[in-house]
C-alpha positions, -999 to 999 in steps of 0.1 A, spaced: 520 -380 761 544 -399 738 554 -371 714 584 -350 723 576 -312 722 605 -297 741 637 -280 725 651 -303 700 686 -288 699 689 -297 736 684 -335 728 709 -333 697 735 -319 722 730 -345 747 727 -374 722 745 -365 691 731 -359 656 697 -373 650 686 -365 614 649 -376 620 645 -350 647 659 -316 633 680 -304 604 695 -279 628 728 -279 644 737 -268 678 761 -240 682 778 -255 714 794 -289 711 791 -299 748 760 -312 766 732 -289 780 732 -279 815 750 -263 842 775 -291 840 776 -298 804 811 -291 801 823 -312 828 836 -345 816 817 -372 835 826 -409 837 794 -427 822 783 -461 836 776 -488 812 739 -487 819 741 -448 809 757 -456 775 730 -483 769 701 -458 780 718 -431 754 716 -456 726 681 -464 735 670 -427 738 687 -420 704 661 -446 687 633 -431 708 638 -395 698 652 -399 663 620 -420 653 594 -404 674 583 -433 691 569 -437 728 587 -461 753 557 -486 750 559 -485 713 596 -492 714 594 -521 737 568 -535 712 592 -533 683 619 -551 704 595 -580 711 587 -581 675 625 -580 665 632 -609 691 607 -630 672 623 -622 639 649 -645 623 685 -632 622 700 -603 643 675 -589 666 693 -552 666 692 -552 628 656 -564 628 646 -536 652 663 -512 632 644 -525 600 612 -523 618 614 -486 625 630 -477 594 601 -493 574 573 -473 593 553 -451 570 563 -417 585 600 -426 582 595 -437 546 578 -404 537 608 -388 552 633 -407 535 617 -401 502 622 -364 508 586 -354 512 592 -338 546 623 -322 561 619 -342 595 602 -376 607 580 -354 629 570 -333 597 562 -366 577 542 -377 606 521 -347 604 517 -352 566 505 -388 572 483 -379 602 466 -352 581 458 -376 552 482 -363 525 499 -394 518 485 -425 500 496 -462 497 485 -480 466 460 -452 460 442 -454 491 448 -426 520 467 -441 550 467 -418 579 486 -442 606 524 -431 608 533 -465 622 521 -485 593 548 -509 581 556 -505 546 561 -535 526 581 -544 495 558 -536 465 540 -506 482 535 -475 460 536 -443 481 521 -412 467 504 -380 475 467 -373 478 454 -359 445 446 -323 458 464 -293 448 470 -284 486 483 -318 494 509 -316 463 518 -280 470 527 -288 505 548 -316 495 568 -298 470 575 -269 492 588 -297 516 611 -309 489 628 -278 484 644 -287 518 649 -324 523 662 -337 554 687 -361 538 705 -358 506 704 -396 497 677 -418 486 681 -455 501 686 -481 478 653 -499 488 632 -469 477 628 -453 442 610 -419 437 595 -400 409 599 -363 418 576 -351 389 547 -375 399 553 -372 434 552 -411 436 577 -434 455 582 -472 456 593 -496 482 615 -520 464 627 -539 494 638 -538 530 663 -514 541 699 -525 544 721 -516 574 745 -494 556 717 -470 543 704 -463 581 712 -427 586 715 -429 625 749 -435 641 738 -463 666 751 -493 681 720 -514 681 734 -543 702 735 -518 733 698 -511 727 690 -549 727 713 -553 759 693 -526 775 662 -541 770 673 -578 776 665 -576 815 634 -555 810 615 -575 781 
């Protein structure tokens, strides 16, 4: 199973803040487990692995999916790390989350899977769908769908809307105007370490 269903705050304590995984803040600042408070010297491999795990848990993708995104990013022009982040940010579930329709990326994935989200007027239930500039993201024209999204919008995951998106809260319609820029990516990560981690594996 690719989806993580375990305790989320445990992951946040180990890897740091992950806005797409949970809105809760841990009460303890140190790592979970018996030796969480002991300062351990981490190897370079461990540091790269942690950066890779941040991507996996924040965006809710499996290892196999992430390897596929790394391969795609390698074929793209420009920085591989930036292309990788853009591919993950332009997923439909993440775009729905960034529009404020859901509190977390997993919540947004559920909205998409259950057929509440439309793209250009058609229902799309594939969370990994790559949004393109010009796509119009809306809510299915049913009272239940609209009420669900309106409830979610009372407690959005992130306060600021990225510059590549626009959203009409009354009509519940968002539009993708371009590709996300690096400074609007909410996750604190060194993407070059992720590329280095996969350099020997992919």
